[in-house]
N, C-alpha and C positions, 0 to 999 in steps of 0.2 A: 258817139260821143263824149266828153269830157268827163272824166270821170273824178271826184273827191277823195281826194287822200284826208281819211278824218285820224285825228289823235287817239291813237291806242290808248287801248285799258291794258296795261302791262302788271296789275295784278288785281284779284279782284277787289281790293278796298279801294282803290284806285280812282278818286273823283277830276283831280286835274294832276296837272306836272309843269315840267321848267323844259320846253324846247332848245335844250343848252345848244346846238347847233347843225347845220346840212352839213351831210358829205356829199352831196351834189348838189347838181345849178340845175338853174334856169337851163333848157335844150338840151340838156346830156337824155341819153338814153339808158333805161333799166332794163331787166332781167327783172324776172321774179329771184328772190335770194338776194341782191343787189342790197346794202347799207344805203339807208337813204338819211336816218340821221342819228344823233344820240339825245334819246330824253332822260331826263332827271326827274325819276318819283320822290317821296319822301324818302326813302330811305337808299338810292339807288342809282346807279347812272347804267343806263341799259339803252343798247342799239337795236334801232327798227328795220325791220327788211322790207320789203315789197314783196308783193304776193302776184305783182300784177306786171306784164311787160311793156314798155311804150316808151311816150318822151315828159320829160318833166316838164311841163309847161310852163306854171306859173307857183310860185313860193307865192303862199297867205300869209301866213305868221313867218317872220323872218325869227333866223337864230339868236339866241339869247333873253327869248319872252318868257315871261313865270306868268305861272295860273294859267294856262292853258288849258282848258274843262274837254274833258274827255268826249271824243265823236264833236270835236269842233274839225271843221276844216281846215288843213295845214296846206294842204298844196293840191294843185290839179295835174291829172293826168292823162297825155295825149296818146289815142288808138294813132294808130297808122295812117295815114293821108290826113288826117288832123295838123292844125295849125294852131298859134296863139291867138290868130286873130276869129277863132274859132269860141274863144273865153272873152265873147260879149259881156257889161255889165246889165243891159237890158233883155241877155237870150233865158231863156229857162235854165231855173237852175241844173247844173252837171247833176249825175245818176251817182249816188251814192257808192262809195267802193265797201260793201259789208264787207268784204273779209278783212276791214282793220278792225273788227267789234268779234274780239276771239269770242265764243260760247261762254267760258269758264269765269268771264270778263264783265260780265252782262251786255253782249253782242247776241245779235240771233242769229239763230241757226234752223236749221229742216232736221227732222231728228235723221241721225247715223244711218248711212247705207241707204236714204232716200235724196231723188233726185228733186225730188217737187218741194214747195216750201209745204209749212206747217199748216193745217188746213185752219181758218180761223172766221171769226161773224163777220157782218158786213161788219163797213166804218162806221162808228157812233159819230153822234152829233149832239149840240146844248137844246136846250129849249128853245133855244131862237133861231133854230137850223145850220150854226156856224158848225162845218166841220171841226171833229178832233182828230188830228193827228197823232194815229198811234202804227206801230209794228203789225202783224197779221198775227205775229207769237202773242205779243201784249196784250191784245185784244182777248185771243183765246184762254191765256190765264187770269184777266181779269172776268171773265165770262164762268170759268171754273169759279172761282171765288169769290163769287160775287162782289166786284169791285166796283163802282162807278167810275168811268177813265174822266169823268168830269170836273172828281176829286182828285185825281193824281196830277200835278207837275209833273212835265215832261225833260229828261235832259237828255234828251238828243239833239241831232243838229232842225234849228228852229223848232226847239219846244216837242221835237216827236218824241212821246210817250215809247219807252222801249222795256225789254223785260225786266231788267233790274229794276225798273219804277215800279212794275206792277207786285214784283217780289216782295220788295221794301215794303211796302204801301200795307197801312192796317187794316179789314173793313171797316175798323171806328169811321175810317176816312170817309166812307163811303156813303155817310148819312151826316143830318143834322145836328145830332146828337152829341154833344159832350164825350170827350173820352172818357171819363170818370163814371158814365154811366152805368160801362160795361167791366169797372174796376180796371181799368188801363190807364197809368199815369203819364201823367203829360210830361215833353221833354222837361232831363233837368234845365237847358238853357232858358227856358220858356217858365221857368217857374222862379229861377232865382234871379235876384238883386247881381244886375251886369257890373255895379263900381263904376269907376268914375269912367270920363273916356280917354283915350288915349290923346284926344286933344288936350283933355283939361290935367292930367299928369304929368305933359308936358310940359303943361305954361307954369304950372309949380317950381318943375327944375328949370326955365329960361333962364334964370338968373346965375348957374352953377354952369362952371364947366362942365360938359358932359358928351361921350361921341353917343350918335347915333348905331344901333346895328341893329340892321335889316332880318327880320326874320325869315333863313329860308324854310323849302318846306319841311326838313327834319325834325327842325323847333317847332315849327307851328302843330305837325302831328304832335308832337310829345304835348304841350304845355293842352292841346284838345283831349287827348286819350288821359291824360295821367287827371284830367278835373274830372271828366267822364266819369276814370275810376273812383274819384275819393265822394263826390258827388250819388254814387248809383251804386255801389258796393259794398253793402252792411261789411267791413272789414271789423275784425279782432284777430288778438296777438297771444301767440304759446310762444314762450321763455326756456329756455333750457341750459344750464352747462355742459360741456363735454369734454372730459377729457382725452387729449389727444397724444398722452406719448407716444402709446403702443401704435399708434396710427404713422409717426413719428419717425420710430425706431425702425417699422416694417418699410416705408418709402426710402431712408437712407439704404436698407438692406436692398431691397430690390433696384433701387436709381444704382448701385454699385454694380449690380449682376448687368445691367442694359447699359452700361455706360460704352463697351465697344458699341454697343448697337447705335449711339449715341441719341436713346430717348433717357431724359430728364422726367418722370412724375411728378407731379408738383398738388399741393394738400387739395386742388379744386378739384382734380381727377379723381380724386377717393369721394369728395362731396358727392359729385355730380354720380358717380356710383353706386355710392350711399342712398340717396335719394330715388333713382331709377329702383335699386331694390325694395327701398322700402314702399314706394306705388305699386308693387308687385305682392307687396305681403299686408300690404293694406287696400285693397281692391276699389274699395266703396270712396275712396281716398282720390282715382287719379278719375277725375269729372271734372269737365267746364258746364260752364252755365251760357244755353244756347238759347234766352230768353223765357218759350214756355215750355223747358225742358231740359231736363241734364243729361249729358253724353259722357257716360263712364267708357273709358277709353282700356283696351286691352295690350298693347303694349305701353314700356316708360319713354315718352316723349320727352322732355327734358331740354329746355330754353335757359339759355346764361347771357347770362347779364354781358352787354363787353362796350365801355365806354372809348367813345372814339370822340376825335376833334370836334363841339359844336354838339352832342348828342349821344346816343346809344343805340344799339343793336340786343336782340337777344335771338342770336341764331338757334337754334332747336337741334339737341343732337337724338335722330330718332333711333327706336329702338337700342337705345342706355342700357337695360336690364342683359342683354346681349351681347354686350360689344368687352373687349377685355379692357382694363386701364390704359395698357399703352396704344389702342386704335383710339380709345375716347381720347386721351391724349393728342394724338396725329392729330384727328379731326377740328379737335377743340382749337389747336395753335391754327391750323388752316383758315380754318372761319373767323377769329379774331383778326389774320394777315388781311383777307379779303374784305373783312367787315373795316378795317384803316380806311382801304382805298375804295370803298364803299359799292364794290364790285360782286353782292352778296344779290343773287336770284331771291324777288319776293317765297317760293316755298322753302327756301333755308332760314327765314327767319318769323313764317308766319306757320300757328298751330301748336302744338303740346299742349300738357295740361298744367304742367307746372314749370318753377323758375327759379334759378337760384340766384343772387347778388353776392357779390363777393366782393365786402370793400378793407376786408382784414389789412391784405396791403399796403395800406395805406394809411396801417395804425389805427384805424374806429375800435372800440372796442364792442359797441354793439347798436343796432337804428333800426327802426322799423322800415320795412321795404313796401312802395305801393303795388298795389296786385297789377299783372297784365292782361287785359279783358281780353279773352273770357277766361283766362285759368284762376283755378278754382286756390291754387294758392302758391305763396313765394317763399324760397326762405333767407333772410336776411342773415350774413353770416361776417363775425366779428375778427380780429384777432384773435390767436393763441398768446397766453401771457402765463406767465408763470406766477402761482397763487398757493395759497396756502392751504389745502385739502384735509377731513379726518378722513383717515383710512377704515376700512372696514371691521379693523382691530379697534379701535378707537383709537389714532395712535394721529399726533399731526405729522405731514407731510408736503414736500412741493409737489407739485404737477404741473402741465401746462392746461392749461381752461380755453377753449373757445365758446365767446358766447352767438349761441344763435337764435334769432325770433323766425314765428311762422309766420306770416299774416296768410289769413283766410277769410276767402267768402262765403260767411253765413247760409248765402243761398246754396253752394252746395256742400259742402263740412259743416257739420255740426260739431261742439264744442268737446265731446269725449273723441268723436273718429277724428280730429284733429291733433287731439292731445296721445292719440291712438298711433298717428302717422307720425309724428314728432319720436314718439317713443323709439319706434323701428327705426326712422334716421341714426338717433343717440346709438342704440343697442351697434347697429354698421359700425358707427365709424370707431364707437371703443373695443369694437372687438374686428378689425379688418381684416384678418387673417380667410373670416367666411366668406367674404366675399369674394377670394381667389377660387375654392371651392368649385 
């Protein structure tokens, strides 16, 4: 029986992607592990492998198609002895290739080590007797969570309800009561004015010379996430000036010694290390917002903003507190290079509890960064500038001063805790030798 190949979920947050190009054509024989297509997510271009063997009978979605929803059929795979004539428009729908839905990305899977599908209650129906199409695992989870499948919209093929739909549904959605009854807030997009429509904006500038730039997946995601961040995260800001003359002197000394090895540390490498240590020194601030709880992390996983053409990445340096400055520098250079080529894997830019955004190299003295959810905070770093300062002896001297701003999610970190974290970052940067101990 012909088997549908579905649009895969290549990351936990992926909802749609661009089927950039096919690497095989109709009639080709494929085996498990063969590359089928290149798929662009909001952040990267990834190759999609076959998990079954057979003949590619029909391509349903051509290469270059944008906005293909996850679990949408994109091609049909024929088994031995089948031909393209077996794919008839009036024939029953082909069986779905379940392997195209990774278990960690919203697909269905039986328990590890089991060859049998997960047990689930019988297929539900609406009040009018109409059947609700839902996977067995989705029905089982819905029963455990007390959810009404009639109130859940499916994202699977032909509206089928899959595990991710049930896991993301709120119990309040299963009743007729408004969300406000149990204190749950309405989605920000539903409670905020939307402003002018795209056509209305275009009409205003119709008589002015301009060029329309189509939003790619990355730009759309950035717009969506930052709008969500500013609407839903209660930001507050803490500012400090940090003297970095001692850091600059130490960096110059280390770089002279590392020059034969081809290693050159940046000021940003020291900043990453200082933040990683600070998260260990103030462990309560090493946390993320998880909707109905706070997750306090043990390792210091520090994300660093990397600008690329058309957007940015925030690759995560995991266990940064355990790595040397040269290790952090090498890992960061590798991340930055692959980010510019959009070759980072999702697990390399997702996660972390804290981020660093440095615009000092662009001459920016100071700025306020937007928190990247679910992070608890982000440090905005300005340029080091020569300024007059008053020494402990009461004398006026010239020092290199770097202005930083800590943007904090007040749901995760209170003011005093945020101030303690920023003080730890400042202490680490002003006495950098301690970070090498």
